[in-house]
C-alpha positions in Angstrom: -77.4 -130.2 25.2 -75.0 -130.3 22.5 -71.8 -128.4 23.6 -71.1 -127.5 19.9 -74.3 -125.7 19.4 -73.6 -123.4 22.5 -70.8 -120.9 23.2 -68.7 -122.5 26.2 -66.7 -120.8 28.8 -63.1 -121.5 29.6 -63.4 -121.6 33.3 -64.3 -118.0 33.8 -65.6 -117.2 37.2 -69.3 -116.0 37.4 -70.8 -114.8 40.7 -74.5 -115.8 40.7 -76.6 -113.7 43.1 -80.1 -115.1 43.5 -82.3 -115.2 46.8 -84.4 -118.3 45.4 -82.4 -121.5 46.3 -83.9 -123.4 43.5 -83.4 -120.8 41.0 -79.9 -120.5 42.1 -79.2 -124.2 41.9 -80.4 -124.4 38.5 -78.6 -121.6 37.3 -75.3 -122.9 38.8 -75.9 -125.9 37.1 -76.4 -124.5 33.8 -73.4 -122.4 34.0 -71.2 -125.3 35.3 -72.4 -127.4 32.3 -71.1 -124.5 30.0 -67.6 -124.6 31.7 -67.8 -121.6 34.0 -66.7 -121.5 37.6 -69.7 -120.6 39.8 -69.6 -118.6 42.9 -72.8 -118.0 44.8 -74.3 -115.6 47.0 -77.9 -115.2 48.1 -78.2 -111.4 48.6 -76.6 -108.3 47.6 -74.7 -107.8 50.9 -73.1 -111.4 50.7 -72.3 -110.8 47.0 -70.3 -107.7 47.9 -68.5 -109.6 50.7 -67.4 -112.3 48.4 -66.1 -109.8 45.8 -64.2 -108.3 48.6 -62.7 -111.5 49.7 -61.9 -112.4 45.8 -60.3 -109.1 45.3 -58.1 -109.4 48.5 -56.9 -112.7 47.5 -55.9 -111.1 44.0 -58.7 -112.9 42.4 -61.9 -111.5 40.8 -64.9 -112.5 38.7 -65.5 -112.3 35.0 -69.1 -111.5 35.5 -71.8 -110.9 38.0 -75.3 -112.3 37.1 -77.9 -111.3 39.6 -81.7 -111.1 40.1 -83.1 -107.5 40.3 -85.5 -108.3 43.1 -83.9 -109.4 46.2 -84.4 -109.1 49.9 -82.0 -107.4 52.5 -82.7 -103.7 51.2 -80.4 -104.1 48.1 -81.7 -105.0 44.9 -79.8 -106.0 41.8 -79.6 -102.5 40.4 -78.3 -101.2 43.9 -75.8 -104.0 43.9 -74.8 -103.1 40.2 -74.0 -99.6 41.4 -72.0 -100.8 44.4 -70.0 -103.1 42.1 -69.3 -100.4 39.7 -68.2 -97.9 42.5 -65.6 -100.4 43.7 -64.9 -102.7 40.5 -65.7 -100.7 37.7 -64.6 -103.1 35.1 -66.7 -105.8 36.1 -69.7 -106.6 33.8 -73.0 -107.1 35.5 -75.9 -109.1 33.9 -79.4 -108.8 35.6 -82.3 -111.1 35.4 -85.9 -110.4 36.1 -89.3 -111.7 35.5 -90.2 -108.1 34.9 -90.3 -106.0 31.8 -87.2 -104.4 30.2 -88.0 -101.0 31.1 -87.0 -102.0 34.8 -83.5 -100.6 34.1 -84.4 -97.3 32.6 -87.2 -96.8 35.3 -84.4 -97.1 37.8 -82.7 -94.2 36.1 -80.1 -96.1 34.4 -78.1 -94.0 31.5 -77.4 -95.2 28.1 -73.6 -95.5 29.3 -74.8 -97.8 32.2 -76.6 -100.0 29.6 -73.4 -100.7 27.9 -72.0 -102.7 31.0 -75.5 -104.2 31.9 -77.8 -106.5 30.2 -81.2 -107.5 31.4 -82.3 -111.3 30.8 -85.9 -112.1 31.4 -86.8 -115.1 33.4 -87.4 -117.8 32.7 -84.5 -118.3 30.5 -83.1 -121.5 28.8 -79.5 -122.9 28.4 -79.2 -121.4 24.8 -80.1 -117.9 25.8 -78.0 -118.1 28.9 -74.9 -119.4 27.2 -75.3 -116.7 24.3 -75.9 -113.8 26.9 -72.9 -114.7 29.2 -70.5 -115.4 26.5 -71.3 -112.0 24.8 -70.9 -110.1 28.2 -67.7 -112.0 28.9 -66.2 -111.4 25.6 -67.3 -107.7 25.4 -65.5 -107.2 28.6 -62.1 -108.6 27.7 
């Protein structure tokens, strides 16, 4: 991977929420190689707990990158709504092996779609780098 061809991070914090440990591991390594700081959670409730802990310590995240389909009764869309209720300026990027319509079918409005992006699985380093960079710079 040539660092000059990919937009690199500057240590920004990304919370990766993924229930599949193999996918979480690969995503974490891809993001670290792009110079991001990665925090991991394996489901929506643990992601909200990590966000709460970071907020209480005066810290936060620059982006939440979450799978759409997850266990424990909270999918990625539910997680996004919960995050925006508590941390309205936190951008969320969702990933799914399902079609783009998943967000619209879930009742997301055009305004919601300004703060959310859906990346189809599988994704490569270039697509991940460009999408993450766009979401983080849009939020700053």
